[in-house]
PDB file of N, CA, C and O in Angstrom, chain B, residues numbered from 101:
ATOM      1  N   MET B 101      82.718  50.458 -25.429  1.00  0.00           N
ATOM      2  CA  MET B 101      81.470  50.800 -26.087  1.00  0.00           C
ATOM      3  C   MET B 101      80.328  50.150 -25.309  1.00  0.00           C
ATOM      4  O   MET B 101      80.382  48.965 -24.981  1.00  0.00           O
ATOM      5  N   SER B 102      79.326  50.916 -25.026  1.00  0.00           N
ATOM      6  CA  SER B 102      78.223  50.389 -24.238  1.00  0.00           C
ATOM      7  C   SER B 102      77.253  49.593 -25.111  1.00  0.00           C
ATOM      8  O   SER B 102      77.249  49.723 -26.336  1.00  0.00           O
ATOM      9  N   LEU B 103      76.451  48.787 -24.472  1.00  0.00           N
ATOM     10  CA  LEU B 103      75.515  47.905 -25.175  1.00  0.00           C
ATOM     11  C   LEU B 103      74.460  48.663 -25.992  1.00  0.00           C
ATOM     12  O   LEU B 103      74.183  48.258 -27.121  1.00  0.00           O
ATOM     13  N   PRO B 104      73.857  49.746 -25.471  1.00  0.00           N
ATOM     14  CA  PRO B 104      72.870  50.468 -26.294  1.00  0.00           C
ATOM     15  C   PRO B 104      73.477  51.079 -27.559  1.00  0.00           C
ATOM     16  O   PRO B 104      72.832  51.092 -28.607  1.00  0.00           O
ATOM     17  N   LEU B 105      74.710  51.582 -27.470  1.00  0.00           N
ATOM     18  CA  LEU B 105      75.346  52.143 -28.653  1.00  0.00           C
ATOM     19  C   LEU B 105      75.629  51.067 -29.690  1.00  0.00           C
ATOM     20  O   LEU B 105      75.502  51.305 -30.891  1.00  0.00           O
ATOM     21  N   LEU B 106      76.010  49.891 -29.228  1.00  0.00           N
ATOM     22  CA  LEU B 106      76.260  48.771 -30.136  1.00  0.00           C
ATOM     23  C   LEU B 106      74.967  48.338 -30.835  1.00  0.00           C
ATOM     24  O   LEU B 106      74.966  48.052 -32.032  1.00  0.00           O
ATOM     25  N   ALA B 107      73.879  48.294 -30.081  1.00  0.00           N
ATOM     26  CA  ALA B 107      72.592  47.914 -30.660  1.00  0.00           C
ATOM     27  C   ALA B 107      72.134  48.943 -31.696  1.00  0.00           C
ATOM     28  O   ALA B 107      71.634  48.575 -32.759  1.00  0.00           O
ATOM     29  N   ILE B 108      72.304  50.216 -31.390  1.00  0.00           N
ATOM     30  CA  ILE B 108      71.922  51.266 -32.332  1.00  0.00           C
ATOM     31  C   ILE B 108      72.771  51.190 -33.590  1.00  0.00           C
ATOM     32  O   ILE B 108      72.260  51.354 -34.698  1.00  0.00           O
ATOM     33  N   ALA B 109      74.069  50.941 -33.423  1.00  0.00           N
ATOM     34  CA  ALA B 109      74.960  50.834 -34.579  1.00  0.00           C
ATOM     35  C   ALA B 109      74.572  49.649 -35.460  1.00  0.00           C
ATOM     36  O   ALA B 109      74.588  49.758 -36.686  1.00  0.00           O
ATOM     37  N   CYS B 110      74.226  48.521 -34.848  1.00  0.00           N
ATOM     38  CA  CYS B 110      73.809  47.340 -35.617  1.00  0.00           C
ATOM     39  C   CYS B 110      72.516  47.609 -36.373  1.00  0.00           C
ATOM     40  O   CYS B 110      72.397  47.247 -37.544  1.00  0.00           O
ATOM     41  N   LEU B 111      71.551  48.236 -35.720  1.00  0.00           N
ATOM     42  CA  LEU B 111      70.288  48.569 -36.393  1.00  0.00           C
ATOM     43  C   LEU B 111      70.512  49.545 -37.541  1.00  0.00           C
ATOM     44  O   LEU B 111      69.863  49.440 -38.582  1.00  0.00           O
ATOM     45  N   LEU B 112      71.420  50.484 -37.358  1.00  0.00           N
ATOM     46  CA  LEU B 112      71.720  51.445 -38.412  1.00  0.00           C
ATOM     47  C   LEU B 112      72.359  50.756 -39.617  1.00  0.00           C
ATOM     48  O   LEU B 112      72.024  51.066 -40.760  1.00  0.00           O
ATOM     49  N   VAL B 113      73.269  49.831 -39.367  1.00  0.00           N
ATOM     50  CA  VAL B 113      73.911  49.093 -40.459  1.00  0.00           C
ATOM     51  C   VAL B 113      72.891  48.242 -41.212  1.00  0.00           C
ATOM     52  O   VAL B 113      72.900  48.215 -42.443  1.00  0.00           O
ATOM     53  N   VAL B 114      72.017  47.551 -40.491  1.00  0.00           N
ATOM     54  CA  VAL B 114      70.995  46.715 -41.127  1.00  0.00           C
ATOM     55  C   VAL B 114      70.047  47.576 -41.964  1.00  0.00           C
ATOM     56  O   VAL B 114      69.683  47.190 -43.075  1.00  0.00           O
ATOM     57  N   THR B 115      69.648  48.728 -41.446  1.00  0.00           N
ATOM     58  CA  THR B 115      68.746  49.619 -42.170  1.00  0.00           C
ATOM     59  C   THR B 115      69.396  50.146 -43.443  1.00  0.00           C
ATOM     60  O   THR B 115      68.755  50.192 -44.492  1.00  0.00           O
ATOM     61  N   ILE B 116      70.650  50.539 -43.360  1.00  0.00           N
ATOM     62  CA  ILE B 116      71.348  51.055 -44.535  1.00  0.00           C
ATOM     63  C   ILE B 116      71.516  49.957 -45.584  1.00  0.00           C
ATOM     64  O   ILE B 116      71.342  50.206 -46.777  1.00  0.00           O
ATOM     65  N   CYS B 117      71.853  48.748 -45.145  1.00  0.00           N
ATOM     66  CA  CYS B 117      72.005  47.638 -46.094  1.00  0.00           C
ATOM     67  C   CYS B 117      70.684  47.305 -46.779  1.00  0.00           C
ATOM     68  O   CYS B 117      70.657  47.083 -47.990  1.00  0.00           O
ATOM     69  N   TYR B 118      69.582  47.267 -46.019  1.00  0.00           N
ATOM     70  CA  TYR B 118      68.284  46.966 -46.617  1.00  0.00           C
ATOM     71  C   TYR B 118      67.844  48.073 -47.575  1.00  0.00           C
ATOM     72  O   TYR B 118      67.266  47.794 -48.625  1.00  0.00           O
ATOM     73  N   SER B 119      68.117  49.326 -47.215  1.00  0.00           N
ATOM     74  CA  SER B 119      67.776  50.435 -48.110  1.00  0.00           C
ATOM     75  C   SER B 119      68.549  50.323 -49.416  1.00  0.00           C
ATOM     76  O   SER B 119      67.998  50.571 -50.489  1.00  0.00           O
ATOM     77  N   GLY B 120      69.815  49.953 -49.330  1.00  0.00           N
ATOM     78  CA  GLY B 120      70.612  49.767 -50.538  1.00  0.00           C
ATOM     79  C   GLY B 120      70.095  48.630 -51.394  1.00  0.00           C
ATOM     80  O   GLY B 120      70.079  48.722 -52.621  1.00  0.00           O
ATOM     81  N   LYS B 121      69.670  47.552 -50.742  1.00  0.00           N
ATOM     82  CA  LYS B 121      69.125  46.420 -51.493  1.00  0.00           C
ATOM     83  C   LYS B 121      67.822  46.799 -52.191  1.00  0.00           C
ATOM     84  O   LYS B 121      67.584  46.394 -53.328  1.00  0.00           O
ATOM     85  N   CYS B 122      66.984  47.571 -51.512  1.00  0.00           N
ATOM     86  CA  CYS B 122      65.729  48.016 -52.126  1.00  0.00           C
ATOM     87  C   CYS B 122      65.991  48.964 -53.285  1.00  0.00           C
ATOM     88  O   CYS B 122      65.231  48.980 -54.254  1.00  0.00           O
ATOM     89  N   TRP B 123      67.056  49.757 -53.201  1.00  0.00           N
ATOM     90  CA  TRP B 123      67.371  50.694 -54.267  1.00  0.00           C
ATOM     91  C   TRP B 123      67.960  49.962 -55.476  1.00  0.00           C
ATOM     92  O   TRP B 123      67.609  50.265 -56.616  1.00  0.00           O
ATOM     93  N   LEU B 124      68.856  48.996 -55.228  1.00  0.00           N
ATOM     94  CA  LEU B 124      69.507  48.284 -56.321  1.00  0.00           C
ATOM     95  C   LEU B 124      68.608  47.208 -56.942  1.00  0.00           C
ATOM     96  O   LEU B 124      68.628  46.998 -58.155  1.00  0.00           O
ATOM     97  N   SER B 125      67.832  46.541 -56.110  1.00  0.00           N
ATOM     98  CA  SER B 125      66.981  45.462 -56.596  1.00  0.00           C
ATOM     99  C   SER B 125      65.587  45.608 -55.980  1.00  0.00           C
ATOM    100  O   SER B 125      65.306  44.992 -54.952  1.00  0.00           O
ATOM    101  N   PRO B 126      64.709  46.412 -56.592  1.00  0.00           N
ATOM    102  CA  PRO B 126      63.409  46.673 -55.971  1.00  0.00           C
ATOM    103  C   PRO B 126      62.461  45.476 -55.978  1.00  0.00           C
ATOM    104  O   PRO B 126      61.487  45.470 -55.225  1.00  0.00           O
ATOM    105  N   PHE B 127      62.716  44.474 -56.797  1.00  0.00           N
ATOM    106  CA  PHE B 127      61.833  43.318 -56.860  1.00  0.00           C
ATOM    107  C   PHE B 127      62.528  42.081 -56.304  1.00  0.00           C
ATOM    108  O   PHE B 127      63.712  41.853 -56.554  1.00  0.00           O
ATOM    109  N   GLY B 128      61.781  41.292 -55.553  1.00  0.00           N
ATOM    110  CA  GLY B 128      62.282  40.039 -55.026  1.00  0.00           C
ATOM    111  C   GLY B 128      61.403  38.901 -55.510  1.00  0.00           C
ATOM    112  O   GLY B 128      60.382  39.132 -56.156  1.00  0.00           O
ATOM    113  N   ASP B 129      61.793  37.681 -55.201  1.00  0.00           N
ATOM    114  CA  ASP B 129      60.994  36.525 -55.597  1.00  0.00           C
ATOM    115  C   ASP B 129      59.691  36.478 -54.808  1.00  0.00           C
ATOM    116  O   ASP B 129      59.648  36.831 -53.630  1.00  0.00           O
ATOM    117  N   CYS B 130      58.653  36.044 -55.465  1.00  0.00           N
ATOM    118  CA  CYS B 130      57.355  35.870 -54.821  1.00  0.00           C
ATOM    119  C   CYS B 130      57.483  34.769 -53.774  1.00  0.00           C
ATOM    120  O   CYS B 130      58.097  33.733 -54.030  1.00  0.00           O
ATOM    121  N   ARG B 131      56.905  34.991 -52.596  1.00  0.00           N
ATOM    122  CA  ARG B 131      57.008  33.995 -51.523  1.00  0.00           C
ATOM    123  C   ARG B 131      56.093  32.800 -51.755  1.00  0.00           C
ATOM    124  O   ARG B 131      56.396  31.692 -51.312  1.00  0.00           O
ATOM    125  N   LYS B 132      54.998  33.013 -52.432  1.00  0.00           N
ATOM    126  CA  LYS B 132      54.039  31.918 -52.616  1.00  0.00           C
ATOM    127  C   LYS B 132      54.522  30.900 -53.643  1.00  0.00           C
ATOM    128  O   LYS B 132      54.437  29.693 -53.416  1.00  0.00           O
ATOM    129  N   CYS B 133      55.030  31.391 -54.774  1.00  0.00           N
ATOM    130  CA  CYS B 133      55.447  30.470 -55.836  1.00  0.00           C
ATOM    131  C   CYS B 133      56.969  30.325 -55.904  1.00  0.00           C
ATOM    132  O   CYS B 133      57.489  29.621 -56.769  1.00  0.00           O
ATOM    133  N   ARG B 134      57.677  30.990 -54.995  1.00  0.00           N
ATOM    134  CA  ARG B 134      59.145  30.940 -54.917  1.00  0.00           C
ATOM    135  C   ARG B 134      59.809  31.394 -56.208  1.00  0.00           C
ATOM    136  O   ARG B 134      60.857  30.868 -56.581  1.00  0.00           O
ATOM    137  N   GLY B 135      59.212  32.364 -56.895  1.00  0.00           N
ATOM    138  CA  GLY B 135      59.798  32.933 -58.099  1.00  0.00           C
ATOM    139  C   GLY B 135      59.556  32.140 -59.365  1.00  0.00           C
ATOM    140  O   GLY B 135      60.124  32.471 -60.406  1.00  0.00           O
ATOM    141  N   MET B 136      58.733  31.105 -59.313  1.00  0.00           N
ATOM    142  CA  MET B 136      58.493  30.268 -60.489  1.00  0.00           C
ATOM    143  C   MET B 136      57.343  30.792 -61.356  1.00  0.00           C
ATOM    144  O   MET B 136      57.310  30.514 -62.555  1.00  0.00           O
ATOM    145  N   GLY B 137      56.411  31.536 -60.783  1.00  0.00           N
ATOM    146  CA  GLY B 137      55.286  32.055 -61.548  1.00  0.00           C
ATOM    147  C   GLY B 137      54.065  31.158 -61.516  1.00  0.00           C
ATOM    148  O   GLY B 137      52.994  31.554 -61.976  1.00  0.00           O
ATOM    149  N   HIS B 138      54.208  29.969 -60.984  1.00  0.00           N
ATOM    150  CA  HIS B 138      53.071  29.066 -60.844  1.00  0.00           C
ATOM    151  C   HIS B 138      53.231  28.298 -59.542  1.00  0.00           C
ATOM    152  O   HIS B 138      54.339  28.101 -59.045  1.00  0.00           O
ATOM    153  N   GLU B 139      52.118  27.877 -59.014  1.00  0.00           N
ATOM    154  CA  GLU B 139      52.138  27.137 -57.761  1.00  0.00           C
ATOM    155  C   GLU B 139      52.686  25.740 -57.998  1.00  0.00           C
ATOM    156  O   GLU B 139      52.412  25.117 -59.023  1.00  0.00           O
ATOM    157  N   LEU B 140      53.460  25.258 -57.041  1.00  0.00           N
ATOM    158  CA  LEU B 140      53.991  23.911 -57.134  1.00  0.00           C
ATOM    159  C   LEU B 140      53.100  22.975 -56.333  1.00  0.00           C
ATOM    160  O   LEU B 140      52.782  23.241 -55.174  1.00  0.00           O
ATOM    161  N   LYS B 141      52.708  21.897 -56.952  1.00  0.00           N
ATOM    162  CA  LYS B 141      51.874  20.905 -56.283  1.00  0.00           C
ATOM    163  C   LYS B 141      52.547  19.553 -56.400  1.00  0.00           C
ATOM    164  O   LYS B 141      53.418  19.358 -57.249  1.00  0.00           O
ATOM    165  N   THR B 142      52.154  18.631 -55.562  1.00  0.00           N
ATOM    166  CA  THR B 142      52.680  17.269 -55.646  1.00  0.00           C
ATOM    167  C   THR B 142      51.532  16.314 -55.952  1.00  0.00           C
ATOM    168  O   THR B 142      50.401  16.506 -55.507  1.00  0.00           O
ATOM    169  N   ASP B 143      51.853  15.290 -56.717  1.00  0.00           N
ATOM    170  CA  ASP B 143      50.835  14.280 -56.981  1.00  0.00           C
ATOM    171  C   ASP B 143      50.865  13.240 -55.860  1.00  0.00           C
ATOM    172  O   ASP B 143      51.572  13.419 -54.869  1.00  0.00           O
ATOM    173  N   ARG B 144      50.118  12.180 -56.009  1.00  0.00           N
ATOM    174  CA  ARG B 144      50.016  11.184 -54.946  1.00  0.00           C
ATOM    175  C   ARG B 144      51.326  10.442 -54.693  1.00  0.00           C
ATOM    176  O   ARG B 144      51.538   9.912 -53.603  1.00  0.00           O
ATOM    177  N   LYS B 145      52.197  10.404 -55.687  1.00  0.00           N
ATOM    178  CA  LYS B 145      53.480   9.720 -55.523  1.00  0.00           C
ATOM    179  C   LYS B 145      54.563  10.648 -54.966  1.00  0.00           C
ATOM    180  O   LYS B 145      55.689  10.211 -54.734  1.00  0.00           O
ATOM    181  N   GLY B 146      54.231  11.924 -54.750  1.00  0.00           N
ATOM    182  CA  GLY B 146      55.185  12.866 -54.186  1.00  0.00           C
ATOM    183  C   GLY B 146      56.006  13.616 -55.214  1.00  0.00           C
ATOM    184  O   GLY B 146      56.909  14.369 -54.850  1.00  0.00           O
ATOM    185  N   ARG B 147      55.711  13.424 -56.498  1.00  0.00           N
ATOM    186  CA  ARG B 147      56.440  14.137 -57.537  1.00  0.00           C
ATOM    187  C   ARG B 147      55.872  15.541 -57.697  1.00  0.00           C
ATOM    188  O   ARG B 147      54.668  15.753 -57.550  1.00  0.00           O
ATOM    189  N   LEU B 148      56.745  16.498 -57.998  1.00  0.00           N
ATOM    190  CA  LEU B 148      56.300  17.877 -58.192  1.00  0.00           C
ATOM    191  C   LEU B 148      55.596  18.025 -59.527  1.00  0.00           C
ATOM    192  O   LEU B 148      56.043  17.498 -60.546  1.00  0.00           O
ATOM    193  N   LYS B 149      54.489  18.751 -59.504  1.00  0.00           N
ATOM    194  CA  LYS B 149      53.742  19.062 -60.714  1.00  0.00           C
ATOM    195  C   LYS B 149      53.506  20.558 -60.750  1.00  0.00           C
ATOM    196  O   LYS B 149      53.444  21.224 -59.717  1.00  0.00           O
ATOM    197  N   ARG B 150      53.376  21.065 -61.954  1.00  0.00           N
ATOM    198  CA  ARG B 150      53.066  22.475 -62.094  1.00  0.00           C
ATOM    199  C   ARG B 150      51.582  22.685 -61.817  1.00  0.00           C
ATOM    200  O   ARG B 150      50.728  21.984 -62.360  1.00  0.00           O
ATOM    201  N   GLY B 151      51.293  23.658 -60.965  1.00  0.00           N
ATOM    202  CA  GLY B 151      49.914  24.005 -60.661  1.00  0.00           C
ATOM    203  C   GLY B 151      49.460  25.166 -61.524  1.00  0.00           C
ATOM    204  O   GLY B 151      50.040  25.434 -62.577  1.00  0.00           O
ATOM    205  N   ARG B 152      48.430  25.847 -61.078  1.00  0.00           N
ATOM    206  CA  ARG B 152      47.919  26.993 -61.834  1.00  0.00           C
ATOM    207  C   ARG B 152      48.839  28.203 -61.625  1.00  0.00           C
ATOM    208  O   ARG B 152      49.706  28.195 -60.751  1.00  0.00           O
ATOM    209  N   ASP B 153      48.635  29.229 -62.434  1.00  0.00           N
ATOM    210  CA  ASP B 153      49.440  30.440 -62.322  1.00  0.00           C
ATOM    211  C   ASP B 153      49.227  31.094 -60.957  1.00  0.00           C
ATOM    212  O   ASP B 153      48.131  31.050 -60.398  1.00  0.00           O
ATOM    213  N   CYS B 154      50.278  31.690 -60.438  1.00  0.00           N
ATOM    214  CA  CYS B 154      50.242  32.329 -59.123  1.00  0.00           C
ATOM    215  C   CYS B 154      49.407  33.598 -59.183  1.00  0.00           C
ATOM    216  O   CYS B 154      49.623  34.449 -60.046  1.00  0.00           O
ATOM    217  N   ARG B 155      48.451  33.725 -58.266  1.00  0.00           N
ATOM    218  CA  ARG B 155      47.590  34.903 -58.246  1.00  0.00           C
ATOM    219  C   ARG B 155      48.258  36.071 -57.532  1.00  0.00           C
ATOM    220  O   ARG B 155      47.933  37.225 -57.812  1.00  0.00           O
ATOM    221  N   ARG B 156      49.181  35.798 -56.617  1.00  0.00           N
ATOM    222  CA  ARG B 156      49.824  36.869 -55.858  1.00  0.00           C
ATOM    223  C   ARG B 156      50.713  37.742 -56.743  1.00  0.00           C
ATOM    224  O   ARG B 156      50.708  38.966 -56.618  1.00  0.00           O
ATOM    225  N   CYS B 157      51.480  37.107 -57.644  1.00  0.00           N
ATOM    226  CA  CYS B 157      52.418  37.867 -58.495  1.00  0.00           C
ATOM    227  C   CYS B 157      51.953  37.934 -59.946  1.00  0.00           C
ATOM    228  O   CYS B 157      52.697  38.426 -60.795  1.00  0.00           O
ATOM    229  N   GLN B 158      50.758  37.460 -60.259  1.00  0.00           N
ATOM    230  CA  GLN B 158      50.213  37.432 -61.615  1.00  0.00           C
ATOM    231  C   GLN B 158      51.144  36.681 -62.568  1.00  0.00           C
ATOM    232  O   GLN B 158      51.331  37.093 -63.713  1.00  0.00           O
ATOM    233  N   ALA B 159      51.720  35.593 -62.096  1.00  0.00           N
ATOM    234  CA  ALA B 159      52.558  34.665 -62.867  1.00  0.00           C
ATOM    235  C   ALA B 159      53.868  35.287 -63.344  1.00  0.00           C
ATOM    236  O   ALA B 159      54.462  34.797 -64.304  1.00  0.00           O
ATOM    237  N   THR B 160      54.332  36.358 -62.694  1.00  0.00           N
ATOM    238  CA  THR B 160      55.625  36.934 -63.064  1.00  0.00           C
ATOM    239  C   THR B 160      56.750  36.335 -62.239  1.00  0.00           C
ATOM    240  O   THR B 160      57.897  36.313 -62.685  1.00  0.00           O
ATOM    241  N   GLY B 161      56.444  35.852 -61.052  1.00  0.00           N
ATOM    242  CA  GLY B 161      57.464  35.301 -60.164  1.00  0.00           C
ATOM    243  C   GLY B 161      58.147  36.363 -59.326  1.00  0.00           C
ATOM    244  O   GLY B 161      59.014  36.039 -58.514  1.00  0.00           O
ATOM    245  N   LYS B 162      57.779  37.630 -59.503  1.00  0.00           N
ATOM    246  CA  LYS B 162      58.410  38.732 -58.778  1.00  0.00           C
ATOM    247  C   LYS B 162      57.383  39.500 -57.971  1.00  0.00           C
ATOM    248  O   LYS B 162      56.199  39.522 -58.306  1.00  0.00           O
ATOM    249  N   ARG B 163      57.846  40.125 -56.909  1.00  0.00           N
ATOM    250  CA  ARG B 163      57.016  40.997 -56.091  1.00  0.00           C
ATOM    251  C   ARG B 163      57.861  42.187 -55.679  1.00  0.00           C
ATOM    252  O   ARG B 163      59.089  42.097 -55.669  1.00  0.00           O
ATOM    253  N   ILE B 164      57.234  43.289 -55.343  1.00  0.00           N
ATOM    254  CA  ILE B 164      57.967  44.473 -54.922  1.00  0.00           C
ATOM    255  C   ILE B 164      58.321  44.319 -53.446  1.00  0.00           C
ATOM    256  O   ILE B 164      57.501  43.858 -52.652  1.00  0.00           O
ATOM    257  N   ARG B 165      59.522  44.700 -53.087  1.00  0.00           N
ATOM    258  CA  ARG B 165      59.964  44.602 -51.691  1.00  0.00           C
ATOM    259  C   ARG B 165      59.202  45.607 -50.832  1.00  0.00           C
ATOM    260  O   ARG B 165      58.757  46.643 -51.325  1.00  0.00           O
ATOM    261  N   ILE B 166      59.056  45.296 -49.553  1.00  0.00           N
ATOM    262  CA  ILE B 166      58.290  46.149 -48.639  1.00  0.00           C
ATOM    263  C   ILE B 166      58.932  47.524 -48.517  1.00  0.00           C
ATOM    264  O   ILE B 166      58.229  48.535 -48.523  1.00  0.00           O
ATOM    265  N   GLY B 167      60.251  47.576 -48.405  1.00  0.00           N
ATOM    266  CA  GLY B 167      60.938  48.861 -48.289  1.00  0.00           C
ATOM    267  C   GLY B 167      60.745  49.730 -49.517  1.00  0.00           C
ATOM    268  O   GLY B 167      60.571  50.943 -49.397  1.00  0.00           O
ATOM    269  N   ARG B 168      60.774  49.124 -50.698  1.00  0.00           N
ATOM    270  CA  ARG B 168      60.562  49.875 -51.928  1.00  0.00           C
ATOM    271  C   ARG B 168      59.125  50.353 -52.032  1.00  0.00           C
ATOM    272  O   ARG B 168      58.869  51.454 -52.519  1.00  0.00           O
ATOM    273  N   TRP B 169      58.176  49.525 -51.574  1.00  0.00           N
ATOM    274  CA  TRP B 169      56.770  49.914 -51.584  1.00  0.00           C
ATOM    275  C   TRP B 169      56.561  51.137 -50.691  1.00  0.00           C
ATOM    276  O   TRP B 169      55.835  52.060 -51.060  1.00  0.00           O
ATOM    277  N   ILE B 170      57.200  51.144 -49.510  1.00  0.00           N
ATOM    278  CA  ILE B 170      57.083  52.274 -48.590  1.00  0.00           C
ATOM    279  C   ILE B 170      57.691  53.530 -49.219  1.00  0.00           C
ATOM    280  O   ILE B 170      57.116  54.614 -49.128  1.00  0.00           O
ATOM    281  N   TYR B 171      58.858  53.379 -49.857  1.00  0.00           N
ATOM    282  CA  TYR B 171      59.490  54.528 -50.519  1.00  0.00           C
ATOM    283  C   TYR B 171      58.607  55.073 -51.637  1.00  0.00           C
ATOM    284  O   TYR B 171      58.427  56.286 -51.744  1.00  0.00           O
ATOM    285  N   ASN B 172      58.053  54.190 -52.474  1.00  0.00           N
ATOM    286  CA  ASN B 172      57.181  54.636 -53.564  1.00  0.00           C
ATOM    287  C   ASN B 172      55.964  55.384 -53.029  1.00  0.00           C
ATOM    288  O   ASN B 172      55.565  56.408 -53.584  1.00  0.00           O
ATOM    289  N   ARG B 173      55.381  54.872 -51.956  1.00  0.00           N
ATOM    290  CA  ARG B 173      54.197  55.517 -51.374  1.00  0.00           C
ATOM    291  C   ARG B 173      54.550  56.900 -50.820  1.00  0.00           C
ATOM    292  O   ARG B 173      53.796  57.854 -51.009  1.00  0.00           O
ATOM    293  N   ALA B 174      55.698  57.012 -50.133  1.00  0.00           N
ATOM    294  CA  ALA B 174      56.119  58.301 -49.576  1.00  0.00           C
ATOM    295  C   ALA B 174      56.436  59.295 -50.692  1.00  0.00           C
ATOM    296  O   ALA B 174      56.085  60.470 -50.587  1.00  0.00           O
ATOM    297  N   ALA B 175      57.093  58.840 -51.759  1.00  0.00           N
ATOM    298  CA  ALA B 175      57.425  59.728 -52.868  1.00  0.00           C
ATOM    299  C   ALA B 175      56.159  60.200 -53.575  1.00  0.00           C
ATOM    300  O   ALA B 175      56.067  61.365 -53.962  1.00  0.00           O
ATOM    301  N   ARG B 176      55.190  59.318 -53.747  1.00  0.00           N
ATOM    302  CA  ARG B 176      53.929  59.693 -54.385  1.00  0.00           C
ATOM    303  C   ARG B 176      53.177  60.722 -53.537  1.00  0.00           C
ATOM    304  O   ARG B 176      52.616  61.678 -54.073  1.00  0.00           O
ATOM    305  N   THR B 177      53.166  60.528 -52.218  1.00  0.00           N
ATOM    306  CA  THR B 177      52.500  61.469 -51.324  1.00  0.00           C
ATOM    307  C   THR B 177      53.199  62.819 -51.350  1.00  0.00           C
ATOM    308  O   THR B 177      52.536  63.856 -51.353  1.00  0.00           O
ATOM    309  N   TYR B 178      54.520  62.822 -51.369  1.00  0.00           N
ATOM    310  CA  TYR B 178      55.276  64.070 -51.425  1.00  0.00           C
ATOM    311  C   TYR B 178      55.014  64.825 -52.724  1.00  0.00           C
ATOM    312  O   TYR B 178      54.821  66.041 -52.716  1.00  0.00           O
ATOM    313  N   ARG B 179      55.008  64.099 -53.838  1.00  0.00           N
ATOM    314  CA  ARG B 179      54.733  64.745 -55.122  1.00  0.00           C
ATOM    315  C   ARG B 179      53.321  65.326 -55.156  1.00  0.00           C
ATOM    316  O   ARG B 179      53.113  66.424 -55.673  1.00  0.00           O
ATOM    317  N   ALA B 180      52.360  64.602 -54.613  1.00  0.00           N
ATOM    318  CA  ALA B 180      50.979  65.096 -54.611  1.00  0.00           C
ATOM    319  C   ALA B 180      50.818  66.318 -53.704  1.00  0.00           C
ATOM    320  O   ALA B 180      49.958  67.163 -53.956  1.00  0.00           O
ATOM    321  N   GLY B 181      51.630  66.419 -52.662  1.00  0.00           N
ATOM    322  CA  GLY B 181      51.521  67.528 -51.742  1.00  0.00           C
ATOM    323  C   GLY B 181      52.220  68.781 -52.215  1.00  0.00           C
ATOM    324  O   GLY B 181      51.930  69.868 -51.717  1.00  0.00           O
ATOM    325  N   THR B 182      53.139  68.659 -53.169  1.00  0.00           N
ATOM    326  CA  THR B 182      53.893  69.834 -53.623  1.00  0.00           C
ATOM    327  C   THR B 182      53.371  70.389 -54.937  1.00  0.00           C
ATOM    328  O   THR B 182      54.009  71.267 -55.518  1.00  0.00           O
ATOM    329  N   ARG B 183      52.256  69.918 -55.419  1.00  0.00           N
ATOM    330  CA  ARG B 183      51.698  70.429 -56.675  1.00  0.00           C
ATOM    331  C   ARG B 183      50.936  71.701 -56.447  1.00  0.00           C
ATOM    332  O   ARG B 183      50.396  72.276 -57.393  1.00  0.00           O
TER     333      ARG B 183
END
């Protein structure tokens, strides 16, 4: 098996796995608050304290995955074009 075919096969497997993950679990943890819903801060002694609510995820702790966002946008465009 040649190197380009192996690379294409690996990319195809990764794409299929990510598509499946986006289909089964469209929401992932927010990167800013790490799924907690509020920002984590430390006080002067280094102890963790709860900060204000996360503005990126509106305190839900979840965000939509990029692949799912792309699929939703494409489906919305397709529906709008076939009316």
